[in-house]
Residue, then its C-alpha position, 0 to 999 in steps of 0.5 A: x684904137x683902130x679897126x687894124x688893132x682888132x685881130x681879124x681871126x680870133x682863133x689865130x691867137x694862141x691856143x693853149x697846148x695840152x699841158x696847159x689845158x689839163x692845168x686849167x681843167x684841174x683849176x676848173x675841177x677845184x672851183x667846181x669841187x668847191x661849189x658842188x660841195x657847198x650846193x649839193x648834199x654830196x661829200x667831198x669824196x663823192x664829188x671829187x670822184x665824180x670830178x675826176x672821172x670827168x676830168x679823165x673824159x674831158x683829157x681823153x677828148x682833148x688828147x684825141x683832138x690832138x692825136x686824131x687827123x680829123x678836123x672836130x672841135x675838142x667839145x666833140x670829141x669829149x662829148x664822143x668819149x663821154x658818150x661811149x663810156x656811158x653807153x648801157x653796153x660799155x663795161x663799168x658805165x654803171x659805176x661811172x653813171x653813179x659816181x657821176x651823178x654826185x656832181x651837180x651841172x651847175x656847179x661844173x657850168x658856173x666856172x665855164x660860164x664865168x671864164x667865157x664871159x670873161x673871155x668874150x667881154x674882153x674881145x667884145x670891149x675892144x669892138x665896141x672902142x673901135x665902133x664908137x658910141x653909135x653901137x651902144x645906141x643900137x644895142x640899147x634899142x635891139x635890147x629894148x625891142x627885143x624885151x618889148x617884142x617879147x613881152x607883147x607875144x607873152x601877152x598875146x598868147x600866154 
């Protein structure tokens, strides 16, 4: 594999449309619901209601990303919708916060981080293949140096 095989712009790859994003979010919510039910004392219904609210906030943010002609990433729109929905003077914000409180953050983060790791790893493996064995040595040296440097600073100041 040569460097020409690696896409220069990773964002140029096809992006899922709104319908595909909705389906992906449903899959993430199902995984998070299972994790939330196992990891917390919340019942399935409590977790389901909280996840439905989070799903609707995420979909509203994604919809705004497609409709509003301002170049903001979808995570910014989703955050804005979530912030506005939970402001103290927004009607129903107390009810929203009470329902979402039953959803554990780590159960939401786990499937998202797993997907991010898989998505990044696929591209990184292609870059590592193109770079050759030298990048492995550089990576080991950088990780070792970071670990030893962190341990040294920790021994000095902690």
